[in-house]
N, C-alpha and C positions, 0 to 999 in steps of 0.2 A: 223394133222401135227403140230409140235412145231415151233412156230415163232422164228427164230434165229436172227431177225433184232434187232438193238439197240433200247432200250426203248426211247420213246419220252421224258420222264423225264430226263434221262441221257444226251440225246442230247441237251436239252434245258439248262441244267446246264452247260455243257461243253462250248457250243458256246456262251451262255450268259456271263459266267465268262471270257472267252477268249476275247470277245469283250470289256468288261470293262477294262481288263488289257492292251490290245493293244492300246485302245484309251487313257487311262490315261498316259501311259509311252512313247508312240510314236505318236499316231494319233493326239492328241491335239497339239503337237508341229508342226507337218506337216500342220495341218489345219490352225493354227494361222499364220505360215509362209506364206502360200498361201494367206490368207485373208489380211495380212499386206501388201503384195506386191501389191495386188489389190488396197488397200486403198492409198498406197503411189503413185501409178500410177495416180489415180484420183485426189489426192491432188496436184501433180505436174502439172497436166493439168490445174487445177484451178489457180495455181500460175502464169502460163504463161499468164493468162488473166488479171492479176492484176499487179500494179506497184511493182517493185522489192523491197524487204525488205533491210534494211541496212546491210552492210557486217558484218559477225560475229565478225571480229576484232574490230569493233567500240564498241561493247558491252563489250569487254575485256579490254578497257581502264580503268585505275584506277578510273577515275572520274565517270565512268558508273557502277561500281560494287556496289552491295548493301552492307551495313554494316551487318556483321554476328557475332553472338555469338556462339562460338564453345564449346559445353558442353561435359565434360568427367565425367561420373559416375565412380568413382574409389574407390572401397572398398578393402582396404589392398593391394594396388598395388605398394608398395614402391620399389619392385624389378625391376619394369619396368619404374618408373617415370622419371629417368634421360634420358633414351632412348626416352621416349615419349616427354619430353620437348625439347630435341634436334631436334626431328622430327618436332614439331610444330614451332620451331624457323626457320626451313628451308622452311616453306611454302611460296610460292610466292603469297602473298596477301598483299595489303596495310596495314601497321601496324595500321594506324588510323581508319581503317574500320573493324578490327578484335578484338573481345573480347574473351579471353580464360577463361573459367569458369570450375573449377573442383568441384565436389560434392563428399565429402569423408565421408558421414554420416556413423557412426559406426566404422570407421577405427581405429585400435589400433596399427598400425605399424609405426607411426611417419610420415605418409603421410601429414597430415594437417600442421605439423610444417615445413616439407620440402618445401611445396608449399608456405607457408607464407613468405619464404625467397626469392621466385622467383619473379623478377620484371616483371610487365606486365601480371601477372596471378592472377585471383580472385579465392578464395577457400571458399566454403560454407561447414561448418562442424557442426554436432551435435552428441552427444554421442550415441544416439539411431540409430539403423540401421532399416530402413523401407523397403528396397528393391530398385531395380533399377528404377522401375516405379515412386516411390515417389521421388527419386533423380532427375529424369528427370523433374518431375513436379516442384520441387523447383528451378531447374536451369532455366526453361522457365519463371517462375514467376519473376525472377530477370533480365531477358533479356529486353533490350530496343531497340534492332535492329529489322529490318523488317524480317530477316531470322534467324532461329536457326538451327544449325547443330549439329549432335551427332556423336561421335566416341568412340570406346573402348580404354582403356588405353594400351592394348597390340597390337593394330592395327597401323601399320606404314603407313602414307599417302604419296603419291607421292607429290613432291613440287607443282605441278600444280593442285592438286586434288580439292581444294576449288574453284578455277576459273572455272573448269569444272563443279563442283557441282551446281554453281549458274547460269550458262549459260542458262539452260532451263527456268528460270523465266522470260525471255524476253516474253514468251508466257503467257498471263494472265490466261489461262485456267489451267496452271500448279500450283498445290498447294503444291507439295512435290517432292523431287528428290532422287532417290536411287543411291548410288555409286556402285562401282564394287569391290567385294571381291575377292582377289587372295590368294590362299593357297601357302605359301612359302615352299620351300624344299619339294614339294609334294611327291616326290619319296623316301624320307628318311626312312619311315617306312610304315607298312601295313595300318595304319589309314590314313596317308597322301596320299597314293596312291589312296585309295578309295575316300577320300574327294576331292582331286584335280580333279579326273575324274567327280565326281558329280557336282562340281562347273563349270566345263567347259560346261556341258550340261545345267545347270541352267542359266548360263550367256546367252547362246543362246536363251533359252526360254524367258528371260527378254527382250532381244532385240526384239523378235517377239511380245511379249505382248505389248511393248511400241509402236511398229509400228502400231499395231491394235487399241489400245485404252489406256490402263494404266497398270503400274506395279501392281501386287497384292502382296504387302508386300516387305519391304526393309530389307537388312541385317544390323544388328546393328553396324557393323564395320565402316560404314559411310553412313549417309543419312541426309537430311535436310527438313525443313517444313517452310512455311510462318508462322511467329509467330502468326498472328491473326487467323490462322486456327487450331493451336494446341489446342486440348482439353485435360484437365487433365485426366490422366489415373487412373482407379481404382488401388489402391495400391497393390492388389493381382494379377495384370496382370502378366502373365508368359512371353508371347512373346510381350514385350513392343514395339519393333521396328515394328513388323507386325501390331499390333493394331493401333499404332499412325498413320501409313501411310494409312491403310485401312479406318480409320475414315475420313481422308482427302478425299479419293476417294469417300466415301459414302456421302460427303457433296456436291458433284457435280464437284469436281476438278480432274484433272488427276495427277497420280504419274508418273513422267518422269524417264527415265533411262539415267545415264551419265557414259558410260563405261570407259571414260578417267579419271574419278574421282576414282582412285584406292586406295585401302587400303589392305596392305599385312598383313597376319597373319600366324603364324606357325600352323601346324596341331596339333591335339591331340597327346599327348605323347604315347598313347597306345590304343589298341582296346577297352579296358575296359573304358578308359576315353571317347573315341568317342561314345561308346554305352550309357554311362551315359548322354552325351550331347544330343544324338538323342532321348532318352527317355523323357528328359525334353522338347525338342522341340515338340515331339508328344503330350505330355500332354497339352502343351501350345496351340498347334494347335487346339485340340478339344475344349479347353476352348474358344479360339477365335471364332471358328465356332458357338458355342452356343451364344456368345455375339453379334456377327455380322451377325446372320442369316437373319436379315432384308435385308442385301445387296444381298441375293440370290433371292430376289423378282424381276423377270424380268420386272415387270411393272415400277420399279423405274429407273433402268439403265440396259437395256438388255445386253449390252456388258460386263459391270462389273460383273453381275450375271453369265454370261457364263464363263468369265475368272476365277473368284474366284471359282466357282463350279468345273471347269475342272482342273485347275492348282493346287488347294490346297485341296478342300473338298474331292475329290475322292482319293487323295493320303493318306489322314488321316482317311478315313472311309471305303468306299466300296472296293477299289482296294486291300488293304491287306487282307480283308475278302475273296476275290475271289481267292486268291492264292491256299489255300488248296482245295477249291471247284473245281477249274480247274484241279488240279492234281488227286483228287479222282475220278472225273467223267471221266477223260481220262483213268485212270486205268480200270474202269468199262467197258468203251467202247472197250478198247483194249483186255480185257480178255473175252469178250462175244464171244460166238460161231459165226462164220461167220463174225468176225470183219473186217472192211475195213482196208486195208494197211495204209490208211491215219492216223488212230488213233494209230496204232503201231509206225508209224514214229514220230508222235507228242509226244508219250510217250517216245520214244528214245531221243527226244530233251529235254524233261523234265529231264530225267536221266542224260544226259550230263551236262545240266545247273547246276542242284543241285550237281552233282558229282564234277564239277569244284569248286563250292562254298565250298564243304567239303574239297577238297584237299588243296585249298588256306587257308582255316581256320586252317587245321592241320599244314601247314607250318608256318603260322603266330603264332600259339600256341607254336611252337618250337623256332622260331626266327623271330620276327616281322620285324627287319631290313632286313633280307634276303627276306622275302615276299615282302617288299617294293621295292626291286630291280627288281622284275618281271615286264614284260611289263604291262602297265596300264590296258589294256583290260582284263587281267587275273584276276584282282581284282574286276571287275564289278559284276560277279555273287555273290561273297561273300558279297560285300558292299550292293548290292540290298537286299539280304536276311537279313543282319544286320539292314538295315533301316526299313524294314517291320516288323521284330521282335520287333524293338523299338516301333513301332506304337501300337502293342498289349500291350507291357509293359506300355507304356505311357497312353493308354486308361484305363487300370486297375488302374494305379496310380491316374488318374484324377477322376475316379468314386469313388475311396476310399477317395478322398480328401487328398492324401498324397504328392502332389507336392507343395512345397513352392514356393512363388514368389521370394524369395531371392536366388540369384545364389550361388551354391556351385562351387567354382573355379575348372575348369578342367585343369589338367596339360597340358602344351604345349611342343611340341618337341623343341629342340634347333634349332634356326633359321639358315638358310644357311649362313647368314652373321656373325654369332656369332663366 
């Protein structure tokens, strides 16, 4: 008699790959949320047994705020300089405690001359362009304040962003603080719809990560570091914000999350721009994993290793590789004689998911702004496929050594307020 049952190999491939995917994109978030709530409960119980801490408002008094150097690495950003300067002038932070420092190395668009005329702003400039990591290193080397903060030239900060960004430093275990990236005009085009949805979920993960232990990487739009904990980055670093904050976490400090410290940025102007950005991030992510692999040792810091491996490493390595494995093994199981209805149903779910991605992609290819007006959830399958395709492209680029550390500017959509 011929055995019509599914092969053990196909079953192992399917359920193993599905487990990796579910854990990476859903399970880790649920587990971190639950563990964070348990930790918060236990922490609150301990607090009830100790004297009350000073009210948060006391640390927000001007005389209690730390001096901050706000560093902006700005390569050929003349078109956004006026808006950025207006935004910085509107910050609610004591003027005597805030140093603003632009690093315009390599700029040829008149940015250094424009900034030289701006009162209260320092500008470092040299003709040669060495990349953002080198610019950050130069900026920190000139800082004399206990805290350095970093922001992008095209990111617009909320007036209270800096106050919120330094508040977690009341805790001596905090060595760096990540701000909150908000995608402006997120529904204006296909790229913005997907990016806005992604950052909604990523922001939730960051809250849960912070509740459990530490943020694993900040967004370059706004973050800060205790100056004495900043370590100069190798100048070929691609994800400078990620490596700078993970280095702090690796030295035994936590990276806190300040959701009230918001920085708004317009989405990519098109899907091709968004894909280019994601490919670069993926290549940088793989570079970062290789350089920070010692942080994955659970004997050093078990929680950090768990968070970094689950939140970042799986996304940039194993999970994308499991997508075709899961689909192919599902097809084999559903096509086998005597296949269980379960595998046929799961294959139907695969077809619907990738079908929605194809339909949305076809609409976006025809008119990206029309696709951007669809309900946000309809963009999720397409953006998920785009992100994972970018990981493959980024991995190839990294292996071939074709990813430069110097940013190639990505076009941004017109902001909602423009």
